[in-house]
N, C-alpha and C positions, 0 to 999 in steps of 0.2 A: 508399751502394750501389755507387758507382764503385770504391771501395777493394776491396770484396768481389769485384767482377768482375775487377779487376787480379790479385788473388791467384788467382782461379779460372783466369785465362788462363795464369798462370805454372805452375800445377800441372797443368792438363789440357791445356796446349798448344793452346787454342782461339784462333782469330784472327777478327776482325770487320772487315768491309769499310768501314764508315762510322760516324761517331759518332752520326748521327741514328737509324740503325737500332738502334744499341746502346741509345740512350735509350728508344726505343719498346719494346725487349725488357725493359729494367729496369722500365719502367712497366706491364708486363704487357698491352700492346696492340700491335696490328699497324699497319703503315704504311698510310696512306690517301693516295693520290696525287690531287692536285687535277685535276679534269676540265676540259678546255677548254670554253669556251662553245659552240663549234661542235658538240662532241659532245652537249651538252645539247639544243641546238636540233634536231639531226637525229635522235638516237636516244633521247633521254630516259634515257640511262644515266649513272649517277653513281657515284663511288667511295664506298663506305660502310665504316665500321669493321667488321672481321670479328668481333671479339669484344667490342665495346662499342657497343651499339645506341643508347646515349644520345648518341653523337657524331654521329648523322645530322643533317645540316644541312637542316632543313625549309625554311628561307628559300631555299636553292638550288633545292629542288624547286618551291616556289611560284613563284620567278622563271622556272623552266623552263616551267611551265604557262602563265604569263602571256605569255612569249615565243611559245609555240606558238599562243596565241590571237590575239595582236595584231601580231607581227612578221612581216615578209615572209621568205620562204625565201631562202637564199643565191643560189639560181638566179634570183631575181627573180619567182617565181610567188607568187600570193596564196594563203594557206592558207584555202580556202573552207570546208572541213568545220568547223573550230573556230568560224568566224563563224556558220555555220548553227546550231551547238550553242549559241552565245551567244544567238542569236535565239530558239531553242526554250526556253532557260532563262528568258528574259524573258517570253515568251508564257505559260509555266507560272506564273510569279509573278503576271502580270496576271490569269490565269484564277482563281487562288486568291484574289486580292484582290476580284474581282467576286463570287465565291461568298461571301466574308465580308461584303461590302457587302449582298448580298441577305439573308443570315442575320440581320444585326443591324439594318439600316435598314428592311427590309421595305417596298420601294417600292410594293407592291400596297396595303398599308394606307394609305399616304399618298395614293395615287390614289383609293382608295375613299372616304376621308374627305372629299376635295375634291368628290367626286361627291355625297355624301349631304348636304353642307352646303347649307342653303337660302339662296341668295344670288341677287340679281336677275339674271336671264338664265341661271342655272345649269340644267343638264339635269334634275336631280332636282327642283329648285324648280318648273320648268314642269310636271313630272308631278304634283307635289303641288297646284299652283295649279288646274289643270284636268286631272284624271286622264283618261287615254284608256281606262280600264277600262270594261267593260260592267256597270254596276251596276243591278240590278232590284229592285223591291219587288213581291213576290207576295202578294196578299191573298186570304184564304179567309173567306167569310162563313158565319155560322151561321143558316141559314134555319129559321124556326119552322114546322114542318109541321102543327101542331095548334093554331093560334092561336084559332080559334073554339071548339073543344072545351075548351081550357084556360080561356079567358075565361068560358065558360059554366059552368065548374065540373065538366065531365064527366071531364076528365083531371087526375090528381094531379100529374103532372110535365110540364114543357115538353119537347117532342120537337124535337131539333135535327138539321139535315142540313147537312153541310159542302158549300159551293158554291164553286167556284173551280178554278184560280187566276184572278184578275184581275191582270194583269201591267202594271206601269208601269216605265218606264225613268227612273232617277234621274240627272240630269245634275249631278253633284256639282261644286261650284266654290267656291274661296276667293277672294273679292274683296279683294285686298291693299290696305290703306290706307297703311301706312308700315312702314319698318324702324326698329326702336328701338335705342337705344344699349346696352341691357342684354342683348343677344343674343336678342331676340324680334322678332316682326313682328305688326302688328295687321291683322286681316282680318274680313270679314263672311261667314259661311257661307251658301251658297245651295244649295238642293236642289229645283230644279224637276222636276216629274214629267211624263212623256209616255206616253200610252196605247200599249201594244204588243199589238195584237189577235192577231197571229200566234203569240205565245207564251202566249196565254190558253187554249189547248186547247179552242176552241169556245165559250168563254164570252164574253158581250158585256156592255157597260156598261148596256144597256137590259134586262137580265134582270130579271124581276119576282121579288121576294123579300118575305117578311114578317119585319120586324125590329123590335126594341124602339124605342119612341118616346123617344129620349134626352132631349129637352127636357122632356117631361112627367115622366118618372121622376126626372130630376135636380132639377127644381123641387120635386117632391113630397118628395124626400129632404131638401131644405134646409128647406122650410116646415114639414114635420112636426115639427120641433124648435122651431118658433116658437109664439107664443101663439095662442089660440083665434081671435082676430080675423083673423090672417094666414091661418090654415087655412080659415076660412069664406070669405074672399075668393077664395082659390085654388080651392076646391071650386065656387063659382059660376062662375068663369071656365072651368073644365074642362067644366062642364055646358053653358054657352053655346056653346063651340067643339066640343063632342062629341069631345074628344080621347080616344084610346084608347092604352093602354100598348103594344100591338102594332099596327103599321101596315103597309100595303102600299105599296111604293115600288120604284124601280129600284135596281139595284146601285150605279150611279154616284151617285144621290142620297144613298144612305146613306154612301158613302165620301167624296164630294166636297161634299156639303151639300144640304140640302133646306129649303124654307121651311115655316114653320108659324105659326099665329096666336100661339102661346105665345112663340115666338122673337121675333116682331115686337113683341109687348107688352113682353117683357123688354128688348129693345133700346131701346124707347121710354122706359120708366119706370126701367130700371136700366142705364144706358149704361156705368157704371163696371164693372159685372159682366159684362154681355153686350154687347160692342161690335160684334158681327157679327149680321147679320139672317138667316143660315142656318147650319145646323150639319151638319158631316160629319166623321167620325172621322179619316179619312186627311188631309183638308184641315187639320184642327186639329193633327194630329200633325206635319205639315210646315209649320207656321206659324213661320217664323224672323224675323218682323217685329221689328225693334229689337234683334236679337241681334248680338253682336260678341265677338271672342275675341282673345287674344294667344297666339302659338305660338312655341315655341323654334326658333331657326334652326340650332342646333348649334354656334354660335360658341364658347360657353363649355364645352359638353360635347356631343360629336358624337353620343353615344348618345341624347340628348334631342331630336334633330332631328325636327320634325313633331309633337311632343307639346304638349298644351294647357298653358299657364301659368295663364291666367285665363279665365273665361267670364262675360261681362257685367261685367267689371271686378273679379271676385273669384275667389279660388281655391276658394271654398265656394258651394254652392247654398243659396239663402235658405230653402228649404222644409224643411230638415232641421237638427236640432240635434246637435252632436257631429261631430268631424272624421271619424270613421269613416264616417258616412253622407253628409256634405256635400261632402267633398273631391273635386275634379275635376282638381287639378294632377297633371301627368305622365300624364294619361289620353290615349288616342287616340280620334279620331273614326272610326277604321277605315281612314283613308287610309294612314297609316304608323304602325307601332308602335315601341316602344323597340328600339334596335339593340344588338347585342352581349350579348344576354341569356344567362344561365347556364342550366344544365339545369333547375333547380327554381325559377327566378325567376317571380314573379307579375306579370302585366300588368294594365292598366286599360283598359276600353273605355267610352266615354261617347257616348250619343246623347240628344238632347233628348227623344225619345219615351220613353226609359227613365226619365227623371227622376232618374238617379243614375249614378255610375261603377261599373260592374260588374267584379269581379275575374275574371281568366282564369288557369287553371293548366294546365301541360303535361300532355298525355294520352298521346300516342304520336308516333313519328317515321315519316316516309314521304316520298314524292316526289309533288309536284304541279306540273304544267306543266313537267316536266323538271328541276325544281329541288328540292333537299332542303329539307324543312320540318318543322315540329313542329306537331302538332294541339293547340290550346288549347280548353278547355271551361270552363263555369261550375262552380265548386266545389259540392260537396254542401251542401245547406241554405243556398244563397245567398239564397233567398226566405224564409228563416226570420225571424220577427219577435221573436226572443229565446228561443224555446222550446229550441233547441239551442245557439245562439250568443248569449251575453249581449250582445255588442257590437251585435247587430242590433236591439236594443230601440229604438234611435233612429229606426227606420223606423215605429214605432207613432205614428200621428197623433192628437194630442190625448189621449194616454194610452190610445187604443183600438188594440189589436193584432189584425190580421186573422189568419185561420188560416194555417198554413204552406203556402206555395205561392202566396201573394198578397202584393203590395206596394201600399200605398195611395199613389196619385199624383194625388190630387184637386187638390192645389195647382199641379200642372203642367198641368191641364186645366180651368182656370177655375172650380174649386170643384165641378165635377161629380163624382159618386161613382164615379170610375174607379179600377180596380185592375188591375195587370199580373200575368200568370202565364205559365208555359210553355204551349204549345199543348195543348189538350185536358186542361188541368189536370195535365200531366205532372209527376210528383213532388209533387203537391199532396195536402193532407189529404182524408180521405174525406168530410168534411162538405161539401166543394165539389160533390160529385156527388148530394147529397140531393134536389134539386128539378129536375134536368135529366137528360135521356136523350140518347143518341147520341154520346157522347164516347168515344173509343178511344185513349188515350195510348200512343205507341210511341217508344222511344228513337231508332231509326234515322230516324224521320220528324220528330220534334219536338225533338231535341236541338240546341242551338246549338253551332257549331264554327267555329274560325278556324285555317286553315293559314297559318303565318307562317314566313318565312325568318329564323332567329334572328340571324344576323350583321348583316343590314341592317334588319330589322323590316318587310320588304316582305310585305304580305298576298298569299298565293298563291291562296287560296280562302276565301270568306266565306259564312257562313250564320247570320244572327242572327234567331232566331225568338222572338217574344213574342205573347201573346194579350191583347186588351183586353176587360175585363169590367166589369160594373156591380156594385159592392158596395153593395147597398141595405140600409138600416136598417129600422126600424119605420115603415112608411108606411101602415099600415092605416087611419089617420084621413083619408086623402086619397081623393077620389072616383076610382073605376075602377082603383085601384092596390092594392087590398087583397090580392090573390093574389100580389103581388110583394114583399110585406114580408119582410125578412131573407133575401133571395135573392142568390146570386152567379150573375149571368146572363152567360154568354159571348156576345159579339157578333161578333168576328172575330179572326183571328190573321194575322200577317204574317211574311214571310221576306225580309229584306234580303239579297240574294244576289249574289255575284260567283262565277260558275262557274269562271273561269280567267282568266289574263292574256291580253290580245289578242296576236296573233302578233308584232307589232312589239315590244312590251314583253318578250315571252317570249324572243325572240332576243337582245335587248339585255341582259337580266338573266342569261341563260345565259352570255353572254360575261363579264359582270362577276363573277358569283357562282360559275360552274362552271369556265370555261376559264382565266381569268386567274390564279386561285390555283394551279391545276395547272401552268400555264406558269411561274409564279414558282418553285414547288418544283422542277420539272424543270430549269429554268435553273440553280438553285443547285447541285443535285447534279451536273449536267453540268459546271459550272465547276470544282467541287471535284475530280471524277474526272479531267477533262482536265488541270487544273493539276498534280495529283499525278503523272499519267502522264508529262507533259512533263518535270517536274523530275527524277523518278526515272530516266527514260530518258537525260536529258542527263548526269546524274551517273554513270550506268553507263557510257556511252560515253566520258566523260572518264577514268574510272578504269580501264577494262579494254580499251578500243579505242585511244584516242589515246596514253595514257602507255606502253602496252606493245605497240603494234602492230608494232614493228620487232624484237621479241625473237626470234621464231621465224626471221625472215628472216636476221638477222645472228648467230644463235647459234653456228654453225660458225666464222665468222670470229673471233668473240670468243674461242672456245676455242683456236683456233690461235694467236692473238696471245698468249694467256696462256701457252702452252707455250714460245713463242719469247722470252719476257721473261727477261733476265738477272737475277742476284741471287737472294737468298734469298726476298724478298717481292715478288711481282708486283702491279702495280696492279689493283684490282678494276674491271673495265670491264663486267661483266655485272650487270644488276640482280638483286638477290637475291630469289629466290622463297621461299616459306614453308619448303620442304624444304631449300633452300640455307642458310637461316638456322639450321635445326636442325643441319646438318652443321658450320657454322662454330662453333656453340656447343660441339659435341663436340671440334672441333679446338682450340678455346680451352682446354677442360678438359685435353686431352692436353699442350698446351704448358705449361700451368701446372704439371701434375704433373712434366713433364720438367725444368722450371726448378727446381722444389722439390727433385728428386733431385740435380740438379747442385750446388745450393747446399749441400745436406747433404754431398755429396762434398767440397766445398771446406772445409767445417767440419771433416770428418774429417782432411783433410790438415793443416789448421792445428793440430788437436789433436796429430797425429803430430809436427809440427815443434816444437811447444812441448815435447813429451815429450823429444825428442832434445836440445833446448837445455838442458833441466834436467839431463839426464845429463852433458852436457859441463861444466856448471857444478859438478856434484858431483865430477867426476873430472878434476882439473887435470893429472894425469900423462899423459893421452892426448896423442898426437902432434898437433902443429899445433893445440893447443887455442885458441891466440890467433887462428889463421886461421879456425877453425870459428866462433868467436864473431863474427868479422867477417862471415862468410858469412851470418849470421842477423841482420844489422843491420835495424833497422826501415826498412821501405820508405817513402820519402817520397812520399806520394800526395797528389794534388790533385784538384780537381773540374773541372780545365780540360779543354777538348776535345782538347788536344794528346796526352793520355794514350791517346786512342782513335783517333788519326788513321790508323794503319796496321794496325788490327786487322781480321782477316778469319777467318771460320769456315772451316776446311779439312776437318776430320774429327773425328768424335766417338770418343773412346776412346784413340787412339794419341798418342804424344809424338813430334813431328817438329820438328826445328830449334829445340828448346827453348833459350832464351837464359838459362836460370837457371844460375848458377855456384855450386856448393857445394864447390869445391876439387878437381874432376876425378872421374873414374870410380873411382879407387882410394879416394878419400875417401868416395865414395858407398857402396862396398862395406864400408868400415870402419864407416860409420854403421849399415848393415844388420846387421853382425856384433854391434855393440854392442846394437842393439835386440833381437836374438835372445837375447843373454846376459842381458839385463835385462828379459825379457818379464814377469817377475813384478810389475814396477812398472806402475802405472796412473795416468794423469793425465786428469782430465776437465775440459774447458774448457766453461764454460757460455756461453750466449748473452749 
């Protein structure tokens, strides 16, 4: 390339001032002057290649930014703004890290799981061990209003009148015996009752009612299936004691126990069957003597916290055959249900008075005690004995299935013919109403419901309603009981009720279940937003404020300095904007075109010189042919820098001070004349 430029210099008379500038031109790029470190520190301006942006030294720019952040100014003052920006950037990353921590670790879940775990001294454990809730048992008796008329045979049906409520407070307690190594604890359930007159709506325990004689009817139901000798003995005993199937007593006696000659005789002669000397339905229903249970602590699975593992040492109740009917594992006694339940998940509820674990299905969502909950109810046909659900056939006792709406629980009530149903035979078969009057089943009054907080399993409102009936068989052979043969006789129904959480628990669980989850979510979003704003703001300030803050202030000085620069190419001291970059690209294109035209001109001159030389070679008769040949001797060119030492561009187009010798002006004119005379000849020199 240097040879080409030497020839171009001799033909066009161009001169260049410095060899480095010539090299930059031949390489089709402009000169970039190194910027002093002080200029970088003060103004953040650096010299960039005008026509080759790949030559930008990003390391220099990075060093400049670091110097701006961490080095002191020349005047000795500390650059406070960059340090503040560094602090803001770090705070932004810290905020983003906290947001990610909350998103993935979920500290609320960890705290919640620690709370729900049943461990000695824990907050939720103490609530489970002795709940602060106000739990009530509301009892409604079915008073027989036509006892004399029915016994005399005047009335065909027994007329019933609902009396109540008689309200007792249930002081539920779990007497913990030990913590086991398998993630359970052993406890004894206690359910002592206390009379609450102020909630009984004017009813008193000494109210007089006419109720079925449970002992007489129960013994008659058992003995009626025995031999003639047993029936004869019982008939004589009934006659001697003048026992009647309907008897007058107080409400408390019927609920908590009354004495009768039959019960005394049974306790005397049959102690394994009747080990008590008085009989009361509520008293027997709350008989937990000898009961014990193991309960999951949540150590192995936090969702199981508070649920029953075994009852009386087994996961199955002995009175039923088949897992579907006997299983009590993973059931709740109403203190705490399974946590983290899904939308359609079924729960289990077990009470000794029910003699089974009853399934609960979700019904609706709502708010109770200021906490979001789900309402659970018993499924349709839960008290079916195989008519609709084949699996329920295991509730048929000794192969005898009761009508739909009744479940035989005689084995849970000392062999007495006791059957459970919904109040007023709600959802029961029509045959249940055949011999009684006064029952008015209503869903809103007689449906069982549990409002449960799904994440924690916390009961928010409880209303468990069941009715205790006598399911009598054929007892027509027993004295005084003939009219009660094959009868389903309602005696009472009860409602185990928790109206709401007490204020102390309500405030505490609102904090745990309502406020803390929102605080966690809000904190996460705030951290993400704050972190993003700080990082983006810092980057913006570094990019558009710090790096280019002196541009406008020193723009005029930079432009003036550029004008005063000597030489063809002045150093670039002004940072290039986007528009400047476009202009430099256009300039680059123009220079390339100009250089291309100049090179083509050189090639044309060379072609002309070769043409002239050929003419002289063909015509040796011309004057001074030998001198002419010498004039076109091959120029000895080298790539050394000495060939370009004194070159300087003076003017484009004109030939001044040309040091090319072709034998004088006369010889030049001769060459031109020869060229004109032989213009018909053409010589093309290829590249």
